[in-house]
ZADO-1210 file (C-alpha; in nm, 4 decimals, padded with zeros to 6 digits):
<atoms>
<atom x="00.4081" y="-00.0381" z="01.7061" code="MET" pos="1"/>
<atom x="00.5557" y="-00.2565" z="01.4261" code="PHE" pos="2"/>
<atom x="00.4443" y="-00.5722" z="01.6031" code="ASP" pos="3"/>
<atom x="00.0928" y="-00.4218" z="01.6061" code="GLN" pos="4"/>
<atom x="00.1079" y="-00.3586" z="01.2284" code="LEU" pos="5"/>
<atom x="00.2185" y="-00.7269" z="01.1627" code="VAL" pos="6"/>
<atom x="-00.0710" y="-00.8527" z="01.3742" code="GLU" pos="7"/>
<atom x="-00.3252" y="-00.6258" z="01.2064" code="VAL" pos="8"/>
<atom x="-00.2037" y="-00.7267" z="00.8618" code="LEU" pos="9"/>
<atom x="-00.2301" y="-01.1024" z="00.9510" code="SER" pos="10"/>
<atom x="-00.6135" y="-01.1665" z="00.9752" code="PRO" pos="11"/>
<atom x="-00.7187" y="-01.4763" z="01.1561" code="LYS" pos="12"/>
<atom x="-00.9115" y="-01.7643" z="00.9857" code="ALA" pos="13"/>
<atom x="-01.2466" y="-01.8396" z="01.1347" code="VAL" pos="14"/>
<atom x="-01.3322" y="-02.0991" z="00.8602" code="SER" pos="15"/>
<atom x="-01.1713" y="-02.2247" z="00.5444" code="ASP" pos="16"/>
<atom x="-01.2682" y="-01.9081" z="00.3590" code="ASP" pos="17"/>
<atom x="-01.3520" y="-01.6489" z="00.6203" code="ARG" pos="18"/>
<atom x="-01.1057" y="-01.4283" z="00.8082" code="PHE" pos="19"/>
<atom x="-01.1278" y="-01.1438" z="01.0595" code="VAL" pos="20"/>
<atom x="-00.8729" y="-00.8700" z="01.1163" code="GLY" pos="21"/>
<atom x="-00.8365" y="-00.5569" z="01.3284" code="GLY" pos="22"/>
<atom x="-00.7444" y="-00.1970" z="01.2615" code="ASN" pos="23"/>
<atom x="-00.4059" y="-00.0185" z="01.2873" code="MET" pos="24"/>
<atom x="-00.5540" y="00.3257" z="01.3785" code="HIS" pos="25"/>
<atom x="-00.8769" y="00.2611" z="01.5780" code="PRO" pos="26"/>
<atom x="-00.9171" y="00.6383" z="01.6643" code="ARG" pos="27"/>
<atom x="-00.8872" y="00.7588" z="01.3006" code="ALA" pos="28"/>
<atom x="-01.1835" y="00.8953" z="01.1031" code="GLN" pos="29"/>
<atom x="-01.1624" y="00.6096" z="00.8510" code="ARG" pos="30"/>
<atom x="-00.9701" y="00.2909" z="00.7794" code="VAL" pos="31"/>
<atom x="-00.6459" y="00.3365" z="00.5751" code="TYR" pos="32"/>
<atom x="-00.7007" y="00.1683" z="00.2348" code="GLY" pos="33"/>
<atom x="-00.3561" y="00.0177" z="00.2305" code="GLY" pos="34"/>
<atom x="-00.4348" y="-00.1756" z="00.5470" code="GLN" pos="35"/>
<atom x="-00.7320" y="-00.3484" z="00.3723" code="VAL" pos="36"/>
<atom x="-00.5306" y="-00.4189" z="00.0583" code="LEU" pos="37"/>
<atom x="-00.2680" y="-00.5865" z="00.2768" code="ALA" pos="38"/>
<atom x="-00.5296" y="-00.7878" z="00.4709" code="GLN" pos="39"/>
<atom x="-00.6754" y="-00.9177" z="00.1464" code="CYS" pos="40"/>
<atom x="-00.3333" y="-01.0485" z="00.0464" code="ILE" pos="41"/>
<atom x="-00.2729" y="-01.2194" z="00.3832" code="SER" pos="42"/>
<atom x="-00.6069" y="-01.3836" z="00.3650" code="ALA" pos="43"/>
<atom x="-00.5871" y="-01.5028" z="00.0036" code="ALA" pos="44"/>
<atom x="-00.2319" y="-01.6367" z="00.0504" code="VAL" pos="45"/>
<atom x="-00.3625" y="-01.8791" z="00.3089" code="GLN" pos="46"/>
<atom x="-00.6010" y="-02.0376" z="00.0596" code="THR" pos="47"/>
<atom x="-00.3581" y="-02.0943" z="-00.2310" code="VAL" pos="48"/>
<atom x="-00.1728" y="-02.4202" z="-00.3007" code="PRO" pos="49"/>
<atom x="00.1920" y="-02.4247" z="-00.1882" code="SER" pos="50"/>
<atom x="00.4414" y="-02.2909" z="-00.4408" code="GLY" pos="51"/>
<atom x="00.2143" y="-02.0356" z="-00.6031" code="ARG" pos="52"/>
<atom x="00.3188" y="-01.6728" z="-00.5675" code="ARG" pos="53"/>
<atom x="00.1081" y="-01.3599" z="-00.5807" code="LEU" pos="54"/>
<atom x="00.1853" y="-01.1570" z="-00.8969" code="HIS" pos="55"/>
<atom x="-00.1072" y="-00.9101" z="-00.9127" code="SER" pos="56"/>
<atom x="-00.3910" y="-00.7518" z="-00.7092" code="GLN" pos="57"/>
<atom x="-00.6734" y="-00.5356" z="-00.8340" code="HIS" pos="58"/>
<atom x="-00.9180" y="-00.3679" z="-00.5990" code="ALA" pos="59"/>
<atom x="-01.2120" y="-00.1251" z="-00.5769" code="TYR" pos="60"/>
<atom x="-01.2799" y="00.0812" z="-00.2671" code="PHE" pos="61"/>
<atom x="-01.6591" y="00.0955" z="-00.2253" code="LEU" pos="62"/>
<atom x="-01.7175" y="00.2523" z="00.1166" code="ARG" pos="63"/>
<atom x="-01.5036" y="00.4074" z="00.3825" code="PRO" pos="64"/>
<atom x="-01.4153" y="00.1625" z="00.6508" code="GLY" pos="65"/>
<atom x="-01.5015" y="00.2196" z="01.0183" code="ASN" pos="66"/>
<atom x="-01.1886" y="00.1851" z="01.2329" code="PRO" pos="67"/>
<atom x="-01.4024" y="00.0961" z="01.5319" code="GLY" pos="68"/>
<atom x="-01.5292" y="-00.2306" z="01.3737" code="LEU" pos="69"/>
<atom x="-01.3517" y="-00.5580" z="01.2868" code="PRO" pos="70"/>
<atom x="-01.2462" y="-00.6212" z="00.9191" code="ILE" pos="71"/>
<atom x="-01.4319" y="-00.9261" z="00.7804" code="GLU" pos="72"/>
<atom x="-01.2915" y="-01.0901" z="00.4684" code="LEU" pos="73"/>
<atom x="-01.4388" y="-01.3762" z="00.2585" code="GLU" pos="74"/>
<atom x="-01.2257" y="-01.5469" z="00.0044" code="VAL" pos="75"/>
<atom x="-01.3712" y="-01.7056" z="-00.2998" code="GLU" pos="76"/>
<atom x="-01.1512" y="-01.9735" z="-00.4644" code="LYS" pos="77"/>
<atom x="-01.2400" y="-01.8637" z="-00.8139" code="ALA" pos="78"/>
<atom x="-00.9983" y="-02.1033" z="-00.9981" code="ARG" pos="79"/>
<atom x="-00.6962" y="-02.3266" z="-00.9434" code="ASP" pos="80"/>
<atom x="-00.5484" y="-02.4109" z="-01.2890" code="GLY" pos="81"/>
<atom x="-00.2238" y="-02.5824" z="-01.3941" code="GLY" pos="82"/>
<atom x="-00.0057" y="-02.2761" z="-01.3425" code="SER" pos="83"/>
<atom x="-00.2362" y="-02.0001" z="-01.2064" code="PHE" pos="84"/>
<atom x="-00.4710" y="-01.9611" z="-00.9083" code="SER" pos="85"/>
<atom x="-00.7345" y="-01.6853" z="-00.8824" code="SER" pos="86"/>
<atom x="-00.8970" y="-01.5476" z="-00.5710" code="ARG" pos="87"/>
<atom x="-01.1634" y="-01.2919" z="-00.5066" code="ARG" pos="88"/>
<atom x="-01.1831" y="-01.1336" z="-00.1618" code="VAL" pos="89"/>
<atom x="-01.4855" y="-00.9414" z="-00.0376" code="VAL" pos="90"/>
<atom x="-01.4299" y="-00.7177" z="00.2665" code="VAL" pos="91"/>
<atom x="-01.7270" y="-00.6128" z="00.4801" code="ALA" pos="92"/>
<atom x="-01.8296" y="-00.4429" z="00.7962" code="GLN" pos="93"/>
<atom x="-02.1783" y="-00.4970" z="00.9455" code="GLU" pos="94"/>
<atom x="-02.2893" y="-00.6726" z="00.6303" code="GLY" pos="95"/>
<atom x="-02.1865" y="-00.3886" z="00.3920" code="LYS" pos="96"/>
<atom x="-01.9078" y="-00.4399" z="00.1466" code="THR" pos="97"/>
<atom x="-01.6295" y="-00.1815" z="00.1732" code="ILE" pos="98"/>
<atom x="-01.3797" y="-00.3302" z="-00.0787" code="LEU" pos="99"/>
<atom x="-01.3618" y="-00.6090" z="-00.3385" code="VAL" pos="100"/>
<atom x="-01.0252" y="-00.7372" z="-00.4604" code="SER" pos="101"/>
<atom x="-00.9078" y="-00.9939" z="-00.7253" code="SER" pos="102"/>
<atom x="-00.5729" y="-01.1590" z="-00.6790" code="LEU" pos="103"/>
<atom x="-00.3782" y="-01.3877" z="-00.9071" code="SER" pos="104"/>
<atom x="-00.1119" y="-01.6323" z="-00.8159" code="PHE" pos="105"/>
<atom x="00.1399" y="-01.8198" z="-01.0365" code="GLN" pos="106"/>
<atom x="00.3865" y="-02.1130" z="-01.0117" code="LYS" pos="107"/>
<atom x="00.7422" y="-01.9997" z="-01.0416" code="ALA" pos="108"/>
<atom x="00.8329" y="-01.9605" z="-01.4113" code="SER" pos="109"/>
<atom x="01.1144" y="-01.8225" z="-01.6287" code="LYS" pos="110"/>
<atom x="01.1124" y="-01.6043" z="-01.9402" code="GLY" pos="111"/>
<atom x="01.2661" y="-01.2915" z="-02.0932" code="ASP" pos="112"/>
<atom x="01.3908" y="-01.0152" z="-01.8578" code="ASP" pos="113"/>
<atom x="01.3730" y="-00.6351" z="-01.8992" code="TYR" pos="114"/>
<atom x="01.2958" y="-00.3370" z="-01.6761" code="GLN" pos="115"/>
<atom x="01.3420" y="00.0406" z="-01.6603" code="LEU" pos="116"/>
<atom x="01.6461" y="00.1556" z="-01.4731" code="ASP" pos="117"/>
<atom x="01.6064" y="00.2888" z="-01.1264" code="ALA" pos="118"/>
<atom x="01.6663" y="00.6686" z="-01.0911" code="PRO" pos="119"/>
<atom x="01.9800" y="00.7912" z="-00.9133" code="ALA" pos="120"/>
<atom x="01.8756" y="00.9389" z="-00.5729" code="VAL" pos="121"/>
<atom x="02.0430" y="01.0118" z="-00.2410" code="PRO" pos="122"/>
<atom x="02.0588" y="00.7046" z="-00.0086" code="PRO" pos="123"/>
<atom x="01.8001" y="00.6942" z="00.2679" code="PRO" pos="124"/>
<atom x="02.0722" y="00.7375" z="00.5375" code="GLU" pos="125"/>
<atom x="02.1237" y="01.0902" z="00.4108" code="ASP" pos="126"/>
<atom x="01.7575" y="01.1978" z="00.4401" code="LEU" pos="127"/>
<atom x="01.5357" y="01.2787" z="00.7376" code="PRO" pos="128"/>
<atom x="01.2434" y="01.0543" z="00.8279" code="SER" pos="129"/>
<atom x="00.8869" y="01.1747" z="00.7748" code="MET" pos="130"/>
<atom x="00.8270" y="01.1474" z="01.1420" code="ARG" pos="131"/>
<atom x="01.1050" y="01.3917" z="01.2106" code="GLU" pos="132"/>
<atom x="00.9656" y="01.6351" z="00.9484" code="LEU" pos="133"/>
<atom x="00.6091" y="01.6060" z="01.0748" code="ASP" pos="134"/>
<atom x="00.7180" y="01.6662" z="01.4336" code="LEU" pos="135"/>
<atom x="00.9104" y="01.9800" z="01.3175" code="GLN" pos="136"/>
<atom x="00.6118" y="02.1115" z="01.1299" code="ALA" pos="137"/>
<atom x="00.3685" y="02.0336" z="01.4160" code="GLY" pos="138"/>
<atom x="00.1335" y="01.8172" z="01.1960" code="ILE" pos="139"/>
<atom x="00.2067" y="01.4724" z="01.3405" code="LEU" pos="140"/>
<atom x="-00.1195" y="01.2947" z="01.4003" code="ASP" pos="141"/>
<atom x="-00.0557" y="00.9649" z="01.5837" code="ASP" pos="142"/>
<atom x="-00.4240" y="00.8684" z="01.5492" code="ASP" pos="143"/>
<atom x="-00.3742" y="00.8419" z="01.1675" code="PHE" pos="144"/>
<atom x="-00.0020" y="00.8459" z="01.1073" code="SER" pos="145"/>
<atom x="00.0650" y="00.6215" z="00.8076" code="ILE" pos="146"/>
<atom x="00.4066" y="00.7373" z="00.6971" code="ILE" pos="147"/>
<atom x="00.5223" y="00.9178" z="01.0178" code="ALA" pos="148"/>
<atom x="00.4553" y="00.6495" z="01.2793" code="GLY" pos="149"/>
<atom x="00.6987" y="00.3973" z="01.4116" code="GLY" pos="150"/>
<atom x="00.5657" y="00.1112" z="01.2109" code="ASP" pos="151"/>
<atom x="00.7253" y="00.2368" z="00.8855" code="LEU" pos="152"/>
<atom x="01.0406" y="00.4268" z="00.8160" code="ASP" pos="153"/>
<atom x="00.9689" y="00.6720" z="00.5282" code="VAL" pos="154"/>
<atom x="01.2093" y="00.9212" z="00.3868" code="ARG" pos="155"/>
<atom x="01.1317" y="01.1520" z="00.0926" code="MET" pos="156"/>
<atom x="01.4043" y="01.2784" z="-00.1381" code="VAL" pos="157"/>
<atom x="01.2203" y="01.6125" z="-00.1830" code="GLU" pos="158"/>
<atom x="00.9801" y="01.6564" z="00.1158" code="PRO" pos="159"/>
<atom x="00.6501" y="01.8359" z="00.0687" code="ILE" pos="160"/>
<atom x="00.5507" y="02.1284" z="00.2899" code="ASP" pos="161"/>
<atom x="00.1853" y="02.0406" z="00.3356" code="TRP" pos="162"/>
<atom x="00.1170" y="02.3410" z="00.5560" code="VAL" pos="163"/>
<atom x="00.2348" y="02.5797" z="00.2887" code="ASN" pos="164"/>
<atom x="00.2191" y="02.3832" z="-00.0392" code="PRO" pos="165"/>
<atom x="00.3410" y="02.5329" z="-00.3671" code="VAL" pos="166"/>
<atom x="00.2857" y="02.3969" z="-00.7265" code="PRO" pos="167"/>
<atom x="00.5543" y="02.1576" z="-00.8280" code="ARG" pos="168"/>
<atom x="00.6222" y="01.8756" z="-01.0735" code="ASP" pos="169"/>
<atom x="00.3976" y="01.5755" z="-00.9871" code="PRO" pos="170"/>
<atom x="00.6723" y="01.3303" z="-00.9163" code="LYS" pos="171"/>
<atom x="00.7946" y="01.1844" z="-00.5826" code="LEU" pos="172"/>
<atom x="01.0879" y="00.9599" z="-00.4857" code="GLN" pos="173"/>
<atom x="01.0467" y="00.7992" z="-00.1407" code="VAL" pos="174"/>
<atom x="01.2453" y="00.5428" z="00.0421" code="TRP" pos="175"/>
<atom x="01.0377" y="00.3145" z="00.2472" code="MET" pos="176"/>
<atom x="01.0794" y="00.0081" z="00.4719" code="LYS" pos="177"/>
<atom x="00.9117" y="-00.1670" z="00.7595" code="ALA" pos="178"/>
<atom x="00.9852" y="-00.0239" z="01.1038" code="GLY" pos="179"/>
<atom x="01.1166" y="-00.3524" z="01.2402" code="GLY" pos="180"/>
<atom x="01.2772" y="-00.6766" z="01.1338" code="ALA" pos="181"/>
<atom x="01.0702" y="-00.9624" z="01.0059" code="ILE" pos="182"/>
<atom x="01.2069" y="-01.2974" z="01.1374" code="PRO" pos="183"/>
<atom x="01.2163" y="-01.6013" z="00.9177" code="GLY" pos="184"/>
<atom x="01.3165" y="-01.6704" z="00.5604" code="THR" pos="185"/>
<atom x="01.1572" y="-01.5031" z="00.2601" code="LEU" pos="186"/>
<atom x="00.9980" y="-01.8304" z="00.1477" code="ASP" pos="187"/>
<atom x="00.8287" y="-01.8661" z="00.4933" code="ASP" pos="188"/>
<atom x="00.7049" y="-01.4964" z="00.5037" code="LYS" pos="189"/>
<atom x="00.6678" y="-01.3945" z="00.1398" code="ARG" pos="190"/>
<atom x="00.2935" y="-01.3204" z="00.1895" code="GLY" pos="191"/>
<atom x="00.3768" y="-01.0879" z="00.4756" code="LEU" pos="192"/>
<atom x="00.6406" y="-00.9011" z="00.2847" code="HIS" pos="193"/>
<atom x="00.3980" y="-00.8589" z="-00.0036" code="GLN" pos="194"/>
<atom x="00.1194" y="-00.7416" z="00.2352" code="ALA" pos="195"/>
<atom x="00.3558" y="-00.4883" z="00.3797" code="LEU" pos="196"/>
<atom x="00.4396" y="-00.3476" z="00.0382" code="LEU" pos="197"/>
<atom x="00.0679" y="-00.3226" z="-00.0386" code="ALA" pos="198"/>
<atom x="00.0324" y="-00.1297" z="00.2834" code="TYR" pos="199"/>
<atom x="00.3067" y="00.1058" z="00.1675" code="MET" pos="200"/>
<atom x="00.1784" y="00.1392" z="-00.1863" code="SER" pos="201"/>
<atom x="-00.1376" y="00.3397" z="-00.0880" code="ASP" pos="202"/>
<atom x="00.0483" y="00.6172" z="00.0735" code="ALA" pos="203"/>
<atom x="00.1561" y="00.8565" z="-00.2067" code="PHE" pos="204"/>
<atom x="-00.0577" y="00.7899" z="-00.5122" code="LEU" pos="205"/>
<atom x="-00.3111" y="01.0598" z="-00.4284" code="ILE" pos="206"/>
<atom x="-00.0515" y="01.2936" z="-00.2766" code="ASP" pos="207"/>
<atom x="00.1390" y="01.3290" z="-00.5985" code="VAL" pos="208"/>
<atom x="-00.1774" y="01.4288" z="-00.7839" code="CYS" pos="209"/>
<atom x="-00.2164" y="01.7274" z="-00.5442" code="LEU" pos="210"/>
<atom x="00.1228" y="01.8749" z="-00.6386" code="LEU" pos="211"/>
<atom x="00.0640" y="02.0440" z="-00.9757" code="PRO" pos="212"/>
<atom x="-00.1801" y="02.2959" z="-00.8280" code="ARG" pos="213"/>
<atom x="-00.0139" y="02.3200" z="-00.4833" code="GLY" pos="214"/>
<atom x="-00.3134" y="02.1506" z="-00.3100" code="ARG" pos="215"/>
<atom x="-00.2858" y="01.9926" z="00.0336" code="SER" pos="216"/>
<atom x="-00.4626" y="01.7026" z="00.1952" code="TYR" pos="217"/>
<atom x="-00.4859" y="01.9258" z="00.5090" code="LEU" pos="218"/>
<atom x="-00.7386" y="02.1476" z="00.3320" code="ASP" pos="219"/>
<atom x="-01.0750" y="02.0861" z="00.4937" code="PRO" pos="220"/>
<atom x="-01.2448" y="02.1907" z="00.1717" code="LYS" pos="221"/>
<atom x="-01.0843" y="01.9116" z="-00.0296" code="LEU" pos="222"/>
<atom x="-01.2142" y="01.5623" z="-00.0389" code="GLN" pos="223"/>
<atom x="-00.9575" y="01.2857" z="-00.1039" code="VAL" pos="224"/>
<atom x="-01.0108" y="00.9056" z="-00.1156" code="ALA" pos="225"/>
<atom x="-00.8775" y="00.6057" z="-00.3015" code="SER" pos="226"/>
<atom x="-01.1177" y="00.4722" z="-00.5704" code="LEU" pos="227"/>
<atom x="-00.9306" y="00.1787" z="-00.7246" code="ASP" pos="228"/>
<atom x="-00.5873" y="00.0241" z="-00.6943" code="HIS" pos="229"/>
<atom x="-00.3696" y="-00.2165" z="-00.8909" code="ALA" pos="230"/>
<atom x="-00.0514" y="-00.3749" z="-00.7695" code="LEU" pos="231"/>
<atom x="00.1869" y="-00.6068" z="-00.9633" code="TRP" pos="232"/>
<atom x="00.4683" y="-00.8122" z="-00.7970" code="PHE" pos="233"/>
<atom x="00.7692" y="-00.8740" z="-01.0378" code="HIS" pos="234"/>
<atom x="01.0387" y="-01.0183" z="-00.8201" code="ASP" pos="235"/>
<atom x="01.1254" y="-01.1195" z="-00.4615" code="ASP" pos="236"/>
<atom x="01.2065" y="-00.8502" z="-00.2018" code="PHE" pos="237"/>
<atom x="01.2121" y="-00.7919" z="00.1732" code="ARG" pos="238"/>
<atom x="00.9848" y="-00.5180" z="00.3125" code="ALA" pos="239"/>
<atom x="01.2210" y="-00.4746" z="00.6028" code="ASP" pos="240"/>
<atom x="01.4965" y="-00.3582" z="00.3782" code="GLU" pos="241"/>
<atom x="01.4916" y="-00.0213" z="00.1891" code="TRP" pos="242"/>
<atom x="01.2683" y="00.0078" z="-00.1176" code="LEU" pos="243"/>
<atom x="01.2628" y="00.3161" z="-00.3399" code="LEU" pos="244"/>
<atom x="00.9080" y="00.4138" z="-00.4383" code="HIS" pos="245"/>
<atom x="00.8985" y="00.6425" z="-00.7332" code="THR" pos="246"/>
<atom x="00.5584" y="00.8045" z="-00.7959" code="VAL" pos="247"/>
<atom x="00.4257" y="01.0076" z="-01.0903" code="GLU" pos="248"/>
<atom x="00.0864" y="01.1535" z="-01.1756" code="ALA" pos="249"/>
<atom x="-00.0422" y="01.0535" z="-01.5151" code="LYS" pos="250"/>
<atom x="-00.3751" y="01.2381" z="-01.5463" code="ARG" pos="251"/>
<atom x="-00.5710" y="01.4680" z="-01.3311" code="ILE" pos="252"/>
<atom x="-00.9351" y="01.5647" z="-01.4318" code="GLY" pos="253"/>
<atom x="-01.2955" y="01.5145" z="-01.3505" code="GLY" pos="254"/>
<atom x="-01.2348" y="01.5288" z="-00.9777" code="GLY" pos="255"/>
<atom x="-00.9994" y="01.2293" z="-01.0033" code="ARG" pos="256"/>
<atom x="-00.6222" y="01.1759" z="-01.0251" code="GLY" pos="257"/>
<atom x="-00.4359" y="00.8791" z="-01.1751" code="LEU" pos="258"/>
<atom x="-00.0850" y="00.7965" z="-01.0634" code="ALA" pos="259"/>
<atom x="00.1748" y="00.5274" z="-01.1257" code="TYR" pos="260"/>
<atom x="00.4352" y="00.4028" z="-00.8810" code="GLY" pos="261"/>
<atom x="00.7416" y="00.1772" z="-00.9089" code="SER" pos="262"/>
<atom x="00.9227" y="-00.0047" z="-00.6212" code="PHE" pos="263"/>
<atom x="01.2985" y="-00.0710" z="-00.6585" code="TYR" pos="264"/>
<atom x="01.5227" y="-00.2486" z="-00.4153" code="ASN" pos="265"/>
<atom x="01.8646" y="-00.1028" z="-00.3302" code="ARG" pos="266"/>
<atom x="02.0236" y="-00.3160" z="-00.6060" code="SER" pos="267"/>
<atom x="01.7994" y="-00.1305" z="-00.8596" code="GLY" pos="268"/>
<atom x="01.5739" y="-00.4253" z="-00.9341" code="ASN" pos="269"/>
<atom x="01.2161" y="-00.3278" z="-01.0111" code="LEU" pos="270"/>
<atom x="01.0280" y="-00.5527" z="-00.7719" code="VAL" pos="271"/>
<atom x="00.6698" y="-00.4144" z="-00.7827" code="ALA" pos="272"/>
<atom x="00.4542" y="-00.1633" z="-00.9721" code="SER" pos="273"/>
<atom x="00.1307" y="00.0068" z="-00.8702" code="THR" pos="274"/>
<atom x="-00.1417" y="00.2369" z="-01.0128" code="MET" pos="275"/>
<atom x="-00.4264" y="00.4079" z="-00.8400" code="GLN" pos="276"/>
<atom x="-00.7108" y="00.6402" z="-00.9239" code="GLN" pos="277"/>
<atom x="-00.8167" y="00.8631" z="-00.6498" code="GLY" pos="278"/>
<atom x="-01.0970" y="01.1080" z="-00.5699" code="LEU" pos="279"/>
<atom x="-00.9727" y="01.4680" z="-00.5189" code="MET" pos="280"/>
<atom x="-01.2445" y="01.7324" z="-00.5426" code="ARG" pos="281"/>
<atom x="-01.3440" y="02.0524" z="-00.3697" code="SER" pos="282"/>
<atom x="-01.6401" y="02.0335" z="-00.1288" code="LEU" pos="283"/>
</atoms>
């Protein structure tokens, strides 16, 4: 399962600036947005001069992806400056754009250092996996299992009962890591580790916006979808080691929810931040 995820998140080059990738959940109703974010990173990384590291990604989801069709990515080399490189990736299926993403890369640099402290939470070893909880609740869907499949290990500090949801504070704390080991050094596989974090980053930013009113993504009368997504990489990390993702809703209104997330490693270093606006409206 994890080997399949690595393959899907590593689109193959068909020319200098065009790439093609597959889908992780071909029997799902739609393509998981985090998959396409990750594929954009993997494609763009292959076009950037050596020594430049991805520090930010911004994306708009324009159409739902069809999991039965290949993912086609075209990379525009917008600029290669003295310290920064910029790339724009257009993702399409059957000639229709489903996502556009801008990515910025930078040469390694030094400067002032400050971050918010990581919260104190129980270690992942003391928590059940989301797969275990979904199996117990009878809601595991292997056709579209993002956080409860074998490709990721996900453990929530305070799990949500999506079958019988109740209003609660819109904050989540979730341990996450890849479901298998990634061979090779970080320098050799930095792009893959970043792609995997991008894959993880799309998992809870809409969920947390459903909590204040006790809503559930299982409600057939509720439409939820990612609208736009931003991701910033601050420091090195390994996606096959535990990362604590803390997520908080910032604003809910107009049929949309805005949420912010922070990824910390086990040493408490803030390695990445993310924000997303999602659609969440009644049908």
